[in-house]
N, C-alpha and C positions, 0 to 999 in steps of 0.2 A: 369752648372751656373743656375742660377735661374732667372726665370722670370722675373724679375722686373730688374734685372742686365742687361737683354738683351734690353730693352727699354730705359735705362739708357744709354749704351754704342752705341746703334743708334743714341740719339738725341746729344750726342758730338761728335761723328763722323760728323752727319749733321750738327750741328751748325758749327763745324770749316770746312768744306766743304762750306756752306753758305758764311762765313765769307772770306775765300778765292776766292771765286767765285767774290763776290762782290768787292773783292778789284781788282780783275784781270778786272775786266769790267771798274770799274772806272779810273783807272791807265794804260788803256791799255797793260796788262800783256800779255794777249792770243796774241797778235798781234806781242809783242815784244820778245816774249820766247814762240815758237809754242810748246813744249815740257810741260810747265805747264797743259796746259790741260789735258794731260795724268795722270796728280798726280792729279788733281781735279776729273776728273772719278775714279780713284782707290778708291782714300777716300767716294766718293757717294756709290759705291759700296760696300765697306765697311759697312757704314748705313745702307742701303738697305739690306743685308745680313743680318744682325743684325735683321733690323725688322721684314724681311722675318719670320725668326724660331720665334721671339718675339709672332707674330700672329699665329704660328702654336703649340705654347707650353701652354697646356690645362693651367688655372687659379689655382693657387698655387702649379704649379709643376713644378721641375729642368729638364732645358733641358738636356736629357740623351745623345743624341746618335748623336753627330759631325760627324761621317763617316755612317752613313748610307746612302741607295742611296735614300728614300725618303728628306734625309734632304737636299743632293746635289740636288735633284730636286726643292725642294721648294725655296733653293738660288737660282738656274739658271734661276729658271721661275720668279720669285721676281726681280731681280738684271736685266735679259732680259727685263720684263715688263717694270719697271721704267726706263729703258735706252732709250729703244723705245719711250716712250712719251716726254721724255726728247728731242730726237734727233726730232720728229713731232713738239715738242714747239718751236725749233730754227729753223726749216721751218718755222713755220707758221707764224714768227716774222722777218724773212728775215732774220735771223742770219747766217744761212748757204741757198746754192741755187744749183738746182739739177743740172744747169748749169755749175758748178764751178766745173772743172778737178778735186777736191782733195775730192769732196762729199762723194764718194763712200768709197774709202780707210781712208779718217776720220772717218765718221761713224762705220765701220767695227771697227775701231781701239778704238774708243769710248766707243763700246758694249763689244769689249772684255777686255777692260780694267773696266767696269764696274763688267761682270762676273768674272774675277779675284779679284777683291776686294771685292763680295759676297765668293769668294773659301778663302779667305783669313782671313774673318770672322768665317767660318768655321774651319778653322785651328785653329786659334789663342783659341777657345772654345776645342777642342781636347788636344792640345798639354799644356792647362791650367789645365786639371784635373791631 
């Protein structure tokens, strides 16, 4: 996959994720459909996965090794880092609370979906070849 295609895919998934998130916040979808958060985190993980691979791919080169250990580490590290930042953002703005009984299970599920999304971006590239 060409480097430019990685950033394009990342931006498309990011835009789609942002639209779904804004819609969900505006119309209380997260509260009425608790599973909707899983979808949004998965799509966000895909966007971050493509972005992490774009950063790791040298200019004017094609990303060539989706099934390598280094690609897996880049994607896992990137999605985990951004996922943790997002969870910190939610906590900082009072969207979640440490006192909530769901805090730890919800955070772990969100991070798992971020990582699964990142892995899906690798699988997409690998099977596209």
